[in-house]
N, C-alpha and C positions, 0 to 999 in steps of 0.2 A: 671241814675235811682238810687234812694236811697230809702231804706225802713226806716221809722222813727217810733219808738215806742212812744206812748203818754200815759202818766199816769195822770189821772185827780184826783184832791182832792175831788171833789163832783161828785158822780155817780148817783144822782137822775135823773129822767127822763128829767126834764127841762134842767139840765146842760149838759146831753148827747146830747140832741137835739140841744142845742146852739153850742156845740163844733162841731157837725157834720155839721151844717149849715156854721159855720165859716171856717171849713177845706175845704169844697167844694167851698167856695168863693175864695180861694187862687189859683192863676193860676198855681203854681208849683205842686199842689196836683192833681194827676190823679185819685187816688182811696183812699177811707177811709173805713176801715173795723172795726166794733166793735168786740172786741175779749174778751173772758173770759180767762184771763191769768194774769201775773204779771203786765200787762199794759192794758189799756182800748181800745186803737185804734192802728191800724197799718196803716200808711199812705204810699202810694207809691208816691214819689215826683220825678219830672224830671225838668231839666233846662239845657240850653246850657252850662252854666259855673257854677262853684261851689259856688260863692257868693250868687246867688239866693237860692240855696239849704240851705245855712247857715241861710238865712233869714227865710226860712220855719221852720227850727228847732227852731229858736229863738221865733217864734210866739207861 
């Protein structure tokens, strides 16, 4: 399990909804939480090996 902080360049409603939909479509993402902080989303990612987690970060 890895927690990933995601910071978006565009925080308008449409962009947030698009990111949320895309994050939930990734099989590695177990949870996605919108957060009021230095970043916009906290993702909880899980995979059997570390390369899939790296792919999650790169997306």
